[in-house]
C-alpha positions as CSV (number, residue, x, y, z in Angstrom):
1,M,-10.8,-26.2,10.3
2,T,-10.6,-24.9,13.9
3,K,-8.0,-27.2,15.6
4,P,-4.3,-26.2,15.7
5,I,-1.9,-27.7,13.1
6,P,1.1,-28.5,15.3
7,A,3.5,-29.2,12.4
8,L,2.6,-26.1,10.4
9,R,4.7,-23.6,12.3
10,G,7.9,-25.6,11.9
11,S,7.3,-26.4,8.2
12,A,6.3,-22.8,7.2
13,Y,9.2,-21.2,9.2
14,R,11.7,-23.7,7.8
15,Y,10.5,-23.3,4.2
16,F,10.7,-19.5,4.4
17,D,14.1,-19.4,6.1
18,E,15.8,-22.1,4.0
19,E,14.1,-21.9,0.7
20,A,12.7,-18.4,0.2
21,L,15.0,-16.1,2.2
22,P,18.2,-16.7,0.1
23,S,16.3,-15.9,-3.1
24,L,14.6,-12.9,-1.6
25,S,18.0,-11.6,-0.5
26,D,19.3,-11.9,-4.1
27,Y,16.2,-10.0,-5.4
28,V,17.2,-7.0,-3.2
29,K,20.3,-6.7,-5.4
30,I,18.3,-6.0,-8.5
31,E,18.0,-2.3,-9.3
32,N,14.5,-2.3,-10.8
33,I,12.5,0.9,-10.3
34,S,8.7,1.4,-10.6
35,P,7.7,2.9,-14.0
36,A,6.6,6.3,-12.6
37,F,10.2,6.9,-11.2
38,D,11.8,5.8,-14.5
39,P,10.3,7.9,-17.2
40,R,13.2,7.2,-19.6
41,G,12.9,3.4,-19.1
42,E,16.5,3.1,-18.0
43,T,15.7,0.2,-15.6
44,V,13.2,-1.7,-17.8
45,S,15.7,-4.5,-18.4
46,E,16.2,-4.8,-14.6
47,T,12.4,-5.2,-14.2
48,H,12.5,-8.2,-16.5
49,V,15.5,-9.5,-14.6
50,A,13.5,-9.3,-11.3
51,V,10.6,-11.2,-13.0
52,R,12.9,-13.8,-14.4
53,H,14.6,-14.2,-11.0
54,L,11.3,-15.0,-9.2
55,R,10.1,-17.2,-12.1
56,Q,13.2,-19.3,-12.0
57,W,12.9,-19.8,-8.2
58,A,9.2,-20.6,-8.5
59,R,9.9,-23.3,-11.1
60,T,11.7,-25.4,-8.5
61,H,9.5,-24.4,-5.5
62,T,6.0,-25.1,-6.6
63,P,3.9,-28.3,-6.7
64,P,3.7,-30.5,-9.8
65,G,1.3,-29.1,-12.4
66,T,2.0,-25.5,-11.6
67,K,1.7,-23.2,-14.6
68,I,3.9,-20.1,-14.8
69,S,3.2,-17.2,-17.2
70,K,5.1,-14.0,-17.9
71,L,2.6,-11.5,-19.4
72,S,3.8,-8.4,-21.1
73,R,0.8,-6.3,-22.1
74,V,3.0,-3.3,-21.0
75,E,6.7,-3.7,-21.9
76,N,8.0,-1.8,-18.9
77,A,5.5,-3.4,-16.4
78,P,5.2,-7.2,-17.0
79,M,3.2,-9.4,-14.7
80,L,4.2,-12.9,-13.5
81,V,1.3,-15.3,-12.9
82,I,1.8,-18.5,-11.0
83,D,-1.2,-20.8,-11.2
84,I,-0.9,-23.6,-8.5
85,P,-3.5,-26.3,-8.7
86,G,-5.4,-27.0,-5.5
87,T,-5.7,-30.3,-3.7
88,A,-9.2,-29.2,-2.6
89,D,-12.1,-27.0,-3.8
90,G,-11.7,-23.2,-3.9
91,D,-9.9,-20.5,-5.7
92,V,-7.7,-17.8,-4.2
93,L,-6.2,-14.8,-6.0
94,L,-3.0,-13.6,-4.3
95,F,-1.5,-10.2,-5.3
96,G,2.1,-9.1,-4.9
97,H,4.6,-6.8,-6.7
98,L,8.3,-6.6,-7.5
99,D,8.8,-2.9,-8.5
100,K,10.7,-0.7,-6.1
101,F,10.9,2.8,-4.9
102,P,14.2,4.5,-6.0
103,A,17.3,4.2,-3.9
104,A,17.5,6.4,-0.9
105,P,20.5,8.1,0.8
106,D,21.5,8.1,4.4
107,W,21.4,4.4,5.1
108,D,23.2,3.2,8.3
109,E,26.8,2.1,8.0
110,G,27.1,-1.2,6.2
111,L,23.5,-1.0,4.7
112,G,22.3,0.1,1.3
113,S,19.3,0.1,-1.0
114,Y,20.6,-2.8,-3.1
115,K,22.7,-4.5,-0.4
116,P,20.9,-7.3,1.4
117,V,22.1,-7.6,5.0
118,I,20.6,-9.7,7.8
119,R,21.2,-7.9,11.1
120,D,19.3,-8.2,14.4
121,Q,16.6,-10.5,13.0
122,K,15.9,-8.1,10.1
123,L,16.6,-8.4,6.4
124,Y,17.7,-4.9,5.2
125,G,17.4,-3.6,1.6
126,R,15.0,-1.9,-0.7
127,A,11.6,-3.7,-1.2
128,T,12.2,-6.3,1.5
129,S,8.9,-5.7,3.4
130,D,7.3,-3.6,0.7
131,G,7.6,-5.8,-2.4
132,G,9.5,-9.0,-2.6
133,F,8.2,-10.5,0.6
134,A,4.7,-11.2,-0.7
135,P,5.3,-13.8,-3.5
136,Y,7.9,-15.6,-1.4
137,S,5.6,-15.8,1.5
138,Y,2.7,-17.1,-0.6
139,L,4.9,-19.8,-2.2
140,S,6.4,-20.8,1.2
141,A,3.0,-21.1,2.7
142,I,1.8,-23.4,-0.1
143,G,5.1,-25.3,0.0
144,A,4.6,-26.0,3.7
145,L,1.0,-27.2,3.2
146,A,2.2,-29.5,0.4
147,E,5.0,-30.9,2.6
148,L,2.4,-31.8,5.2
149,D,-0.2,-33.1,2.8
150,I,-2.7,-30.5,4.1
151,P,-5.4,-29.7,1.6
152,Y,-5.3,-26.3,0.1
153,P,-7.3,-24.4,-2.7
154,R,-6.1,-23.5,-6.1
155,C,-3.9,-20.4,-5.8
156,L,-3.4,-17.9,-8.5
157,I,-0.5,-15.6,-7.6
158,A,-0.3,-12.4,-9.6
159,V,2.9,-10.4,-9.3
160,E,2.8,-7.0,-10.9
161,T,5.5,-4.4,-11.5
162,S,3.7,-1.0,-11.3
163,S,2.3,-1.0,-7.7
164,K,4.6,1.8,-6.5
165,S,3.3,3.8,-9.5
166,H,-0.3,3.7,-8.1
167,G,-0.8,0.4,-10.0
168,I,-1.2,2.3,-13.2
169,H,-0.9,-0.8,-15.4
170,L,-2.6,-3.4,-13.2
171,A,-6.0,-3.1,-14.8
172,R,-4.6,-4.0,-18.2
173,Y,-4.0,-7.5,-16.9
174,F,-7.4,-8.1,-15.6
175,V,-8.6,-9.7,-18.8
176,D,-5.9,-12.4,-18.3
177,L,-6.7,-12.8,-14.6
178,R,-10.4,-13.0,-15.3
179,A,-9.8,-15.7,-17.9
180,L,-8.0,-17.7,-15.3
181,C,-10.2,-17.0,-12.3
182,E,-13.4,-15.2,-12.9
183,K,-14.8,-15.5,-9.4
184,P,-12.2,-16.0,-6.7
185,D,-13.4,-17.1,-3.2
186,L,-10.8,-14.9,-1.6
187,I,-8.3,-12.2,-2.5
188,I,-5.2,-11.7,-0.4
189,S,-2.7,-8.8,-0.5
190,L,0.4,-8.6,1.6
191,D,1.1,-4.9,0.8
192,A,-0.1,-3.3,4.0
193,G,1.3,-2.0,7.3
194,C,0.9,-3.4,10.8
195,G,0.9,-1.6,14.1
196,D,3.2,-4.0,15.9
197,Y,4.6,-7.6,15.4
198,E,2.5,-9.2,18.2
199,R,-0.6,-9.9,16.1
200,L,-1.8,-10.0,12.6
201,W,-3.2,-6.6,11.4
202,Y,-5.6,-6.5,8.5
203,T,-6.9,-3.4,6.8
204,T,-10.5,-2.4,7.2
205,G,-10.2,0.8,5.2
206,Y,-7.9,3.5,4.0
207,R,-8.1,7.2,3.1
208,G,-8.5,8.5,-0.4
209,L,-6.5,11.2,-2.1
210,I,-7.4,14.3,-4.1
211,E,-4.5,16.2,-5.7
212,G,-4.6,19.4,-7.7
213,H,-3.0,22.8,-8.5
214,L,-4.3,26.0,-7.2
215,S,-3.1,28.9,-9.3
216,V,-3.5,32.6,-8.3
217,K,-2.4,35.4,-10.7
218,M,-2.5,38.9,-9.4
219,L,0.0,41.0,-11.4
220,E,0.8,41.2,-15.1
221,K,4.4,40.6,-14.4
222,I,6.9,40.3,-11.5
223,A,7.1,43.5,-9.6
224,H,9.7,44.9,-7.2
225,S,9.1,44.2,-3.5
226,S,8.8,48.0,-2.8
227,N,5.3,47.7,-4.3
228,S,4.2,45.5,-1.4
229,G,1.2,47.1,0.4
230,L,0.0,48.5,-2.9
231,A,0.1,45.4,-5.1
232,P,-1.8,42.4,-3.4
233,S,0.2,39.3,-2.7
234,A,-0.6,36.3,-4.9
235,L,0.8,34.0,-2.2
236,G,-1.2,35.7,0.5
237,I,-4.4,35.3,-1.5
238,A,-3.7,31.7,-2.1
239,F,-3.4,31.1,1.6
240,E,-6.6,33.1,2.3
241,L,-8.4,30.8,-0.2
242,L,-7.0,27.7,1.4
243,G,-8.3,29.1,4.7
244,R,-11.8,28.8,3.3
245,V,-11.5,25.0,3.1
246,C,-9.2,24.1,5.9
247,D,-7.5,25.1,9.1
248,L,-4.1,26.0,7.8
249,S,-2.3,25.1,11.1
250,S,-3.7,21.6,11.5
251,G,-4.6,20.9,7.9
252,H,-8.1,19.7,8.9
253,M,-10.7,20.3,6.3
254,K,-13.9,22.2,6.9
255,L,-16.1,21.2,3.9
256,D,-19.2,19.1,4.5
257,S,-18.4,16.7,1.6
258,L,-15.1,15.8,3.3
259,A,-16.7,14.8,6.6
260,A,-16.8,11.1,7.4
261,R,-20.3,9.9,6.6
262,R,-20.2,7.3,9.4
263,P,-19.7,8.3,13.1
264,L,-16.1,8.6,14.1
265,H,-15.1,5.5,16.0
266,M,-12.0,3.9,17.5
267,T,-9.7,2.9,14.6
268,T,-9.2,-0.7,15.8
269,G,-12.1,-1.3,18.1
270,G,-10.1,-1.7,21.3
271,A,-8.2,0.7,23.7
272,E,-5.1,-1.5,23.7
273,T,-4.7,-1.7,20.0
274,D,-5.8,1.9,19.5
275,A,-2.9,2.9,21.6
276,V,-0.6,0.7,19.5
277,A,-2.0,2.2,16.3
278,G,-1.6,5.7,17.7
279,R,2.0,5.2,18.6
280,F,2.7,3.7,15.1
281,F,1.1,6.7,13.4
282,L,3.0,9.2,15.6
283,D,6.3,7.5,14.9
284,R,5.6,7.6,11.2
285,A,4.7,11.3,11.5
286,E,8.1,12.2,13.0
287,I,6.5,14.4,15.7
288,G,9.3,15.2,18.1
289,R,7.6,17.5,20.5
290,H,4.5,17.4,22.8
291,V,1.3,18.3,20.9
292,P,-1.6,18.7,23.3
293,G,-4.6,16.5,22.4
294,I,-2.6,14.4,20.0
295,T,0.7,13.0,21.4
296,D,-1.0,12.5,24.8
297,D,-4.1,10.9,23.4
298,P,-3.4,7.6,21.6
299,E,-7.1,7.3,20.5
300,A,-7.0,10.7,18.9
301,A,-3.7,9.9,17.3
302,A,-5.1,6.7,15.9
303,M,-8.2,8.4,14.5
304,L,-7.1,11.7,13.2
305,P,-5.0,10.5,10.2
306,V,-7.8,8.1,9.1
307,W,-11.2,9.6,9.6
308,N,-10.4,13.4,9.4
309,A,-9.9,14.9,5.9
310,S,-6.7,16.9,5.8
311,L,-4.8,19.1,3.4
312,N,-1.1,19.6,2.9
313,I,0.8,21.9,0.5
314,A,3.2,19.7,-1.5
315,G,4.9,22.5,-3.4
316,I,4.8,26.1,-4.4
317,Q,5.8,27.4,-7.9
318,G,6.5,31.0,-8.7
319,L,8.5,32.2,-5.7
320,S,12.0,33.7,-6.0
321,S,15.0,32.2,-4.2
322,S,15.3,33.0,-0.5
323,D,19.0,34.0,-1.2
324,L,18.0,37.1,-3.1
325,T,18.4,40.4,-1.3
326,G,15.2,42.5,-1.2
327,G,13.2,40.2,-3.3
328,V,10.3,40.6,-5.7
329,L,6.5,40.2,-5.7
330,P,5.5,37.1,-7.8
331,A,3.0,37.8,-10.5
332,E,1.5,34.3,-10.1
333,V,1.9,31.4,-7.7
334,I,0.8,27.7,-8.2
335,L,0.3,25.6,-5.2
336,K,0.3,21.8,-5.4
337,I,-2.1,20.6,-2.8
338,A,-3.1,17.1,-1.6
339,V,-6.2,16.4,0.3
340,R,-6.5,13.1,2.2
341,T,-10.2,12.0,2.3
342,P,-12.0,9.7,4.8
343,P,-12.3,6.1,3.6
344,D,-16.0,6.5,2.9
345,C,-15.8,9.9,1.1
346,D,-17.5,10.6,-2.2
347,C,-14.4,12.0,-3.9
348,P,-16.1,13.5,-7.1
349,A,-18.6,15.4,-4.9
350,A,-15.7,16.6,-2.7
351,I,-13.8,17.9,-5.7
352,S,-16.8,19.9,-6.9
353,E,-17.2,21.5,-3.5
354,L,-13.5,22.1,-3.1
355,E,-13.3,23.8,-6.5
356,E,-16.3,26.0,-5.9
357,A,-15.0,27.1,-2.5
358,L,-11.5,28.0,-3.8
359,V,-12.4,29.9,-7.0
360,E,-15.6,31.8,-6.2
361,R,-15.3,35.5,-5.3
362,P,-11.5,35.7,-5.0
363,P,-10.0,38.6,-3.0
364,Y,-8.9,41.6,-5.0
365,N,-10.4,40.1,-8.2
366,A,-7.4,37.8,-8.6
367,A,-7.5,35.3,-11.4
368,V,-7.9,31.9,-9.7
369,D,-8.1,28.4,-11.0
370,F,-8.1,25.0,-9.4
371,S,-7.2,22.0,-11.6
372,P,-7.6,18.5,-10.1
373,S,-4.8,16.3,-11.3
374,N,-5.4,13.0,-9.5
375,M,-8.2,11.3,-7.6
376,L,-7.7,8.0,-5.7
377,P,-10.9,6.9,-3.9
378,G,-10.7,5.6,-0.4
379,W,-11.6,2.0,0.4
380,H,-14.1,0.9,3.0
381,P,-15.3,-2.7,2.6
382,G,-17.7,-4.5,4.9
383,E,-16.9,-7.0,7.5
384,L,-14.8,-10.0,6.7
385,P,-16.9,-13.2,6.2
386,A,-17.3,-15.1,9.5
387,W,-15.1,-18.0,8.4
388,L,-12.3,-15.7,7.3
389,K,-12.4,-13.5,10.5
390,R,-12.4,-16.7,12.6
391,S,-9.5,-18.1,10.6
392,V,-7.5,-14.8,10.8
393,N,-8.0,-14.7,14.5
394,T,-6.9,-18.3,15.0
395,A,-3.9,-17.9,12.8
396,S,-2.8,-14.7,14.6
397,A,-3.1,-16.2,18.0
398,E,-1.3,-19.4,16.9
399,F,1.6,-17.8,15.2
400,F,1.9,-14.2,16.4
401,G,0.7,-14.7,20.0
402,K,-2.4,-12.5,20.1
403,E,-5.7,-12.3,18.2
404,A,-5.8,-10.3,15.0
405,T,-6.8,-6.6,14.8
406,G,-8.6,-4.8,12.0
407,W,-7.6,-1.2,11.5
408,A,-8.2,1.7,9.1
409,I,-5.1,3.5,7.9
410,G,-4.2,6.9,6.5
411,G,-2.3,5.9,3.4
412,A,-3.8,5.1,0.0
413,Y,-3.5,1.8,-1.9
414,P,-5.0,2.5,-5.2
415,E,-4.4,-1.0,-6.6
416,I,-6.7,-2.4,-3.9
417,E,-9.6,-0.2,-5.0
418,I,-8.9,-1.3,-8.6
419,I,-9.0,-4.9,-7.6
420,A,-12.1,-4.4,-5.4
421,Q,-14.0,-2.9,-8.3
422,E,-13.0,-5.7,-10.7
423,F,-13.8,-8.5,-8.3
424,E,-16.5,-6.9,-6.3
425,D,-18.0,-10.1,-4.9
426,A,-14.8,-11.5,-3.5
427,P,-13.7,-10.7,0.1
428,I,-10.3,-9.1,0.3
429,L,-7.8,-9.8,3.1
430,M,-5.3,-6.9,3.0
431,T,-2.5,-7.4,5.5
432,G,1.3,-7.2,5.7
433,V,4.4,-6.8,7.8
434,M,5.4,-3.2,7.2
435,G,5.4,-2.3,10.9
436,P,7.6,-0.4,13.3
437,D,11.1,0.4,12.0
438,A,10.3,-1.2,8.6
439,N,11.2,2.2,7.0
440,F,9.5,1.3,3.8
441,H,10.2,3.8,0.9
442,V,13.1,5.4,2.8
443,A,16.6,4.5,4.1
444,D,17.1,1.5,6.3
445,E,14.1,-0.4,4.9
446,S,13.8,-3.8,6.4
447,L,11.8,-7.0,6.8
448,D,11.2,-8.2,10.4
449,L,12.1,-11.9,10.0
450,P,10.1,-13.3,12.9
451,A,7.0,-11.4,11.7
452,A,7.7,-12.7,8.1
453,R,7.7,-16.3,9.4
454,S,4.5,-15.8,11.4
455,M,2.7,-14.2,8.5
456,T,3.8,-17.0,6.2
457,A,2.4,-19.6,8.6
458,S,-0.8,-17.5,9.0
459,I,-1.3,-17.4,5.2
460,A,-0.9,-21.2,5.1
461,R,-3.4,-21.6,7.9
462,I,-6.0,-19.3,6.1
463,L,-5.5,-21.2,2.9
464,A,-6.1,-24.5,4.7
465,D,-9.2,-23.1,6.4
466,L,-10.7,-21.8,3.1
467,V,-11.3,-25.3,1.8
468,M,-13.9,-25.9,4.5
469,P,-16.6,-23.2,4.0
470,G,-17.9,-23.9,0.5
471,P,-17.5,-25.0,-3.1
472,P,-15.0,-23.4,-5.5
473,S,-16.0,-20.6,-7.8
474,G,-12.9,-20.1,-10.0
475,I,-12.5,-21.2,-13.6
476,G,-9.2,-22.5,-14.7
477,V,-7.6,-21.8,-18.1
478,E,-4.3,-22.9,-19.6
479,S,-1.5,-20.4,-19.4
480,L,1.7,-20.1,-21.3
481,E,4.2,-22.2,-19.5
482,T,3.8,-25.5,-17.5
483,V,6.0,-26.8,-14.7
484,A,5.8,-30.5,-15.3
485,E,7.4,-31.9,-12.1
486,N,8.6,-29.6,-9.4
487,P,8.9,-31.7,-6.2
488,I,9.0,-29.5,-3.1
């Protein structure tokens, strides 16, 4: 399908505003926290409330024959599966999540983490753009297509509740998703950022992450600071070791295994959108001063946080309080370090080289150890299929105003790598509306409502276009709960 669908804009916009937005606003009020931030399970009941809230809304906002399942392979991280029969060939797997980052302080007056407020064309509240938007957008898109009798494929919407915990429980549900849809024709995720709200941005790759602890023990026990100059500094040695692998000022890594294996290139493929991406990254980085070669070079600002490996020190254990007079020499320090890797990096090889460089031949014969604690590979898929790229561009121009832009980003989305490994033959469209001033994860988080409407219409358009290229490949299986008649 290449021609515009004149009625789709109005139908998708109306459906999202009138049907989805009130329920999405009520979802903001639910104080459910992602499992990693709730080790005592104090908000598990709220997680089930959030799932029940979406399930009840979906029951009355899905086409006849929809099957809705609540799966609980993990008690504190259930999954809601909404299986919508298609009116044409094809199978699409659409991912979303309902878990939230914890509440944050310092919201503007009248706003709060669990207080939904619509102000200046934005819906404020925790998990508006990063969480609840995705399933409501999917269901609004399908609802609009159904209203207009436009053919669409079977849509299997999987809504998890451990995404903000690195998707730690997602893989446990793959056996259920595989039984329902073994070979999807397309996978969509709305959990990504965007450089602006003038076009649809889709992710072409993201950096990986290596985390670990570097420990340096120099003394048998804590010594008085008067021994400085005689007793070597454990912290100084730790910094000297880190200087072997990175430039400590910029954080840029020196190791060969952490160099991008493909030539560095413009992040988005165009000067205009590179400048947009660079400004977006700079705003997120909170750089408030002139930095030569970075703040005055949008292309560099767009490339550095994606294709250059970098290290940051996330914490230091073993130092005394800065309030103490005089002070002491620590016997041992432990540094928590995080290394962001290029999208195409071989992380296991990088860990081996990193460990070797840090621990061999330590200064002053210090006892040094590096213990990796976490590895999240980057993601760097190939080009989108021709039909999908054409559809995305058409949808973006029709509903946002400009053609779509693919970009690589600096953050890690481990659940996408998990999904890509499980469904390795399916193309993945990773997009979203977490753009300028969305403030996801922090205070004043918001969903840009014009962008939300445009994305919903775009998803509807892409689903309609999918029924044209080829035959279906999914396999349907009965789930636990059937919606007999749910008129839109």
